[in-house]
C-alpha positions, 0 to 999 in steps of 0.5 A: 504449533504446540499448545504452549507456544503463543502467537508472536506479532511484532513490528520490527521496523517501519520505513519509506522504501521508495518515494517519487514525486514528479511535477512534469508541467511545472512551472506552467501547471501552477497557473492553471485554473481548471480543477484537476482530478485525482486518481489513487492506486494501491498495491501490497506485496509481502515476502519472507526475509528470514525465519519468522520475519516478513517484509510488507510493502504498501505502494500508494500512487496518486496521480493528479491530471487536468483533462486526459493529457496534462499531469499536474503531479504524480506521487508514488510512495512505497511504505515498508515494514518488517514484521516478526510473525511466529507460531501462526498457522501457515494458512493465516500468515497471508491474511495477517500480512495483506490485511493486518500489516497493510493496515499498520502501514497505511497511515504512514504512507498516507502521511508521506503522500500528503507531505510530498504533495504539500511540499510540491506546492499543492493542496494536500490529498488526504487519503480515505481509510482503506478496507484491506480486508475487503480488498484481500477478499476480492483478490482471493475471489478473482484468483479463484475465478481465474483458476476455474473455481479451484481452491486457491493457495497463494505463497 
């Protein structure tokens, strides 16, 4: 990187890449009186899609169940974004994608999840803020342990 080249970070496009809603026990599930439990899973993937352009996809899965067996609903949203990142050291690209870009995508994914659940006839689920920096650090630590403590390079 030359000294006069400033780092570039631009949001090119934000979009819902995939949206899935299932209410497998309808209509009977709407008559249930028991309080369901809600489980949330997160995943982030990134890939280079062109010179200086990266796609980041944040997957949020929300599952509501009554007991162990009866699914109330299952919502999965893949919130995508295309980001232009230039003049950034290669070692810093992955943290920018997995932390910075994920932080940008999360509010959009949260809104899509809440909207889908509401449209299905249930009370909205308001997802709490997520510490993507902590998740990234934990993932890096797990990878280092799996590789016997060796330095980790993720591509």
